[in-house]
Each structure stands twice: as C-alpha cells, then as structure tokens.
C-alpha positions, 0 to 999 in steps of 0.5 A: 133094317127098318121095321114095317109099320103095323098099318101096312101089315093090315093093308091099310092106307098110310095117312099123315095128319095135316098141319094148320094152313098157317104152318104149311104156308109159313114161308109164304107169310114170312116173305109177304110180311118182309115184302110189306115191310120193305114197301113201308120203309121205301114209302117213308123214305120216298115221302121224306125225299119228296117233301125235302125236295119241295121245301128246297124248291120253295126256299129257292124260289122265295129267295130269287123272286121278291114278293110284290110287297118287297118290290113296292117297299125295299125295306119291308123284308126287314120290317117286323109284323104289324102287331110287333112293330106297333108294340116296338114303336110304342115302347120306343116312344115311351122312353123318349123325353118330352123334349124329344117327342115335341122335336119329332114333330118339327122340321128345321129349314136349312139354308146355309153354306156349311155346318155351323154352331148355329145348328147345334141348338135346334138339332141337340136341344130342340131335337128336331126330327127332320130338316128341309134343305134349301139351296137358295131362298128368297133370291139369296145366293146358292149355298152350298155352291158344289155338290160335294158341299151339299153332301158334306153339309147333310153328313154333318147335320146327321152327325150332330143330330140327336134324332135320326132325321127325315131330310127333305127337299122339293125336287119336282123338276122344271121350275122347282128343281133343287138339284138343278144347280148341281146336276142340270135341269130335269123335265117339268111334270107337264113335260113328262106328261107331254111325252105320252108315256108314264114310264118317262115320269117313273124313270125321271123319279128313279134318277131323282131318287138315286141323286137324293140318296147319294146326298143323304136326302130321304124325302122328296116333297113331290109329286104334285097331285093338283089338277091344272084348272087354269089357276095362278099356279104355274101349269108346268108344275102339274101333270095335267088338266084331268084327274086321269092324267094326274093320277097316271103320271103322278102315280108313276113318279111317286112309284119311282121315288118310293120303290127306290128308298125315297119317301114321296109326298103328294101335294098340295092338299086339298088341291090348288090347281084352280086357286087365284093366287099362290099361297106363298104370296097371298091367302087364296080362296078356292070357291068350288062346291063340294061336288066340284071338289070331290069330282076334281080337286080331291079326286086325284088325291083319292085315286093316288092313295092306292100308291101308298104315299108316305106323306101328304102336304097340306097347303094354306088355302081357304075352302069355304065349301068345307070350312069357312073359318080356317085355311086347309092347313089349320082345318080339322074338317079338311085334314081329320074329317075329309083327308083322314076320315073320308079318304082314309089316309093314315100316313104322315101329313106335313105342313106347307111352309109356315112362313108363307104369306098366306099364314102370316096374313091369316094370323094378322087377321086374327090379331097377331101382330107379332109374326113369331107369335102368329106363326107359332100359334098357327103351328099349334092349330095345324097340329090340332087339326091333324098335321104330324110335321111342321115345316118351320120357317128359315128365319131363326126368330120365327122358327123359335116362335114355333118351338116355344108355342108348340112346347107351351101347348104340350106342357099346358095340355092343349096338345094332349099326350094322346094327340102327340102320340098319334103323330109320333106313331106315324113319324116313327113308323115312317123312319123305320120304313125308310131304314133310318131308325132301327128299333130295339127289340123288346 
C-alpha cells in the first residue's frame, strides 16, 4: 500500500514545481527545427535544379541559334579573341624568314593551261602570298579549257606553294565574268539593279561564292563600288548612278560573298564612275572637287564600310583635288590619308593590275624607260603609300622586276620593317579569317 503524502495529512493542496518552458515544449521545438532543416535542404536542392536547368537551356539555345557575328563570318566561331589573335599573328610573323615576309605582299598573276615548273620559282623561292587567276588575257585563248582543268590547276598551285595562298579572280558578272566560259554568263551588276530587288544581287553572289569555293578560289575582286556618272567605264559593270543604289546593291552582293566564305573586294577606290578613260588603257584624271568626291565618289565606299569588306582595290587615276603628283594607287594622301585616316578602313588594300597602261605611262613620265624597272618602282611606291598586296604583272619579266624592286627596298630599309609589319598583320589576319591559315598556339 502506498504511503500517504505528509502534505495531504495536513489538508494542504498538492503543488508540482513547473519545468522551464523550453523543457515543457521540447518536442515542439525539436519538430520545428527538423521542419526548418527540411525546408533548407529542399530549397538548396531546388536551387541547384533550377540553375542546372537554366544552364542547360542556355547551352541548348546557343548551340542552335548562331549569333549575328557568326552569320556574318562563318569562321568567327573558331577565331581567338582579338588580343590573343594579335599575339598569335605577331608570333607567326616573327618566325618568318625575310623572303617569306616579302612574298606575302605579292600576288602572282597566273594565265596557263596547267601547272608547270615555271611556277615553282615564284611559289617556292619568291614565296608569293597569293595568286590572281586569269582564264584569258590580252585576247589569248581560254586556259584551261575545262572546269575540271581549272580545279586541277588551282589544286596543283596550292600543293606546290610555300605559303597558304589568297587565290583571287574577277567575278563581277556581265562583261567581267571569269567563270562564264565554264558555267555560262551571269547577270551584270546593272542588270541586277534593274530587277528592283537587292536580294537578287545577294543570291547571285551566293551562287558565285559556291562556284568559286568549289574551284578553290577564296577572293573575288568584286563588287564595284563606283557610282556611274557617264564616264568611260562600261555602265553595265556598276550597280547604279546614285550613291544609294550602289550602296544597297553592292552591299547585298558583298554580303552574299562574305557570308559564304569568299573575301569580297570593293573597287575601284577612289571611284572611277566619271573618269574619261579606263586605267587599263590610259592614265585618266578625275577632275572633281573635294566636295564632289566626298559627296559622290567616296560616299559609296564610306557607306559600304559597315559591311566590313575584306579588301579594297585602289586603281590608277589622278585626283588633283587631293594629290597633284601621284595617281591614287601610289598616293599616301588618298590611301593612308583619306581611305584609312578619314574613312577609317583598316582592312587589306590591294593594287589594281600593275601592268596597266596608266602605270607604265606614269612611270615613263618620271623617266623610267625600262618597263620592268618602272613597274618595280611603282610597286614600291604603292606599298609606301599604304597598299598591302601588289597584283604582279602576267609577264614574267615585269613580275621579276616587281620582286627585285620590293626586295631591294626592304633590304635597304626604304620599306621599313615597321611598314612591312603593318601589311603582314592585315594579310595574315585575313588568311586566318578565311580559314586557309591555322596559327600555332603560343
């Protein structure tokens, strides 16, 4: 039997001491802590899943939808960042022998039926950095006679060359259509404008790009940015008689080439839509004031720079409003001063044909009776004026004159190493962009 409590015997009320609140509610506290812990765990897990899913979405979208840059330049995705690329280009140039550096500035003109040992010296000893292919020249026969022959010739040239080559031709359409003997005629620029739809110009350029790529050609000396003003140049070669027309249609054509792996070339700086003679046959003078030049002749080139032309070709025309001594192709004022300085173009500048009558005539006026020496000196002046690539003559004697003169000018320091470096950086950058040169990683 249980003993009764002494307190009960006195009739007192039974009181039990109260425990602290956290003891009395310990199970509630423990349960709350567990609940909070579970919520934290769930939050962390949810956050990881959320961000993991978002990352997956971003990767998927990036892989499917190309950026605007990659559309404009198909090779840009593989191109290093600008700082890294510049360093790699500089390292690549530094390891080149001097002969190879000089050769990078020269484009050999090729008019032949098939590869022969005559091409070995310019490709392997001079180490030219590019060629210009002609299927006919000065009324000569078609060479090669078949499309497969053209493809084989270019394949053989690449195989024998020391340098990765810029391989160019003039595929304008119409009267200047190097592929016409093999594929049939394509519309002239003026015909494309007459359709009223710039997309037709772009579509034609895309077709040209596909054909050029098939043959191994990576540079098109087109489109013309000249504004037709009733001069001696065939009006059908130009896209129109207003700056707006030329900008719209030449821009579409340029985009069609460059968005499909072919380097496009705006020509003929500073504009020859009003010249009284073709520089191929005479030395013309463009008698426009600076205001006229800036409002018309220069204006289409300026507007087209937004399309990022890979090259601009400079032609042989006197423009006394800017330079009373030299034709544009030899003028530091018109190339370095206006084209690069005022307009801001920093891409590759290529000469027009250095055997053009305009050049030989100008050099004869300066006392050069030997054509090879005259063309050679003109090529040196062109480089000093700011040109990066020299389109050498088809004639082997004249071509050798260019090689000798440029080599001597570099050896003597007349063409400085700094000036040589400027052109090399632009040329190598273009070759990397086109995917024909892969730089070793530093």
